[in-house]
C-alpha positions, 0 to 999 in steps of 0.5 A: 750593641753586640754589632758594636763590640764585635767591630770593637773587637776586630779594631783591637785585634787588628792593633794589636797586629800592627804592634807586633808589626811594629815590634817586628820592623823595629827589630829587623832594622837593629838586625840591619843596623848592627850587620850592614855587610851581611844583611842590606834592604833596598828601597824601591828606587834603588832596586829599579836602578839596579835593573837599570844597570843590569839591562845596559850591561851585555857581553864585550867585544872580545867574548863575541869574537871569542864564541864566533870563532868557535861556532865558525871553527864547529861549523867547518868541520861539521860540514867537512865530515859530512861531506865526506861522507856524502863523497864515500857514499857516491863512489860506493854507490857509482861503484855497485851500480859499475859491477852491477852491470859488468856482472849484467853483462858477462851474464848477457856474453854467457847466454850468447856463447852458449847458445852459439851456432857452427855455421861454415859461412859465418865462422866464430872469429876473435881476437883479445878484445873482441869476438863475433860468432852466428847465433839467434838475434831478435830482429822487432818482435821475432828471432831469426839467424844471425851475427853478434859481436862483442868487443872493447870500445878504447875511445868510450871505455865501453864493452860494446854489443852488436847484432847484425842479421845473416843478410847484413853480416854476409854484405860488408856495406851494409854492415858497416851502416849498421853502426856500433851498436850498443854500450853494455857497459862503461868506465872499464879499464880493460877487457879481454879474451881468451879462447880454449883450444884442443892441440891435436899433437899432445891431446891437451887444451890450451889458450890463446888470444885469438881466434881465426878458424882455419880452411873454412871449418867453422871451428868453436873454442871449447871455452872462453876466458873473459876477463874486465878489470876497474880501476876507481880511487885506488880500488882495483876491482878484477872480473875473471869468468870461464865461459864453455861452450855446448858445441865448441866440447863436441868432438876428441876429448883432452885434457887440460895442461 
């Protein structure tokens, strides 16, 4: 009996809930009838129809063309900026590499000139873009006396260094067969040399563009001034170096003008 009464009680509660639900639905229906513009209830079929209709809508052709044009313009601008940055970086890297080679070549020339020897049969000779002088060269694994030459090759725009042994320097035919030597640095616009000498009349040091000793004196210049010029895309670089030669500074002393 108790079980039956509990079931009946449950049934009564569910009926009360159903009655409340009916009243609530009736109130909502009445509210929707009075406020059609504010509250609209749709059936399941209506919702399916709306979903199907919304899936068929999309962008118009004009919207697609405008979007494609904007993306294209942005892509071109980004590529131009990126390409300009890469080009600038490459030019800067090339210029740094070129400057490094120039300073390296000048250091090598400085070392060789400061070790220049005074030999009558191999005198120091030079022009505005070429200088030859005796010194120690590396032959195989040993060093021996030879003739060192630095000059500017206009065809390749390079500073060239050649080294010949004493025998090769005295034999002109062997010297020609030796070749041009090795290029120290390329892409050079100008390689200029000037030589410091002591004017015996005025006891003053002066400069000239060539060096040709007279009377087999094997005289050595007091110093050599080297000028290297580069011009890359409007950027001009000028490197000047004064090289003092110990063997040339011996003897009478003078003063500069």
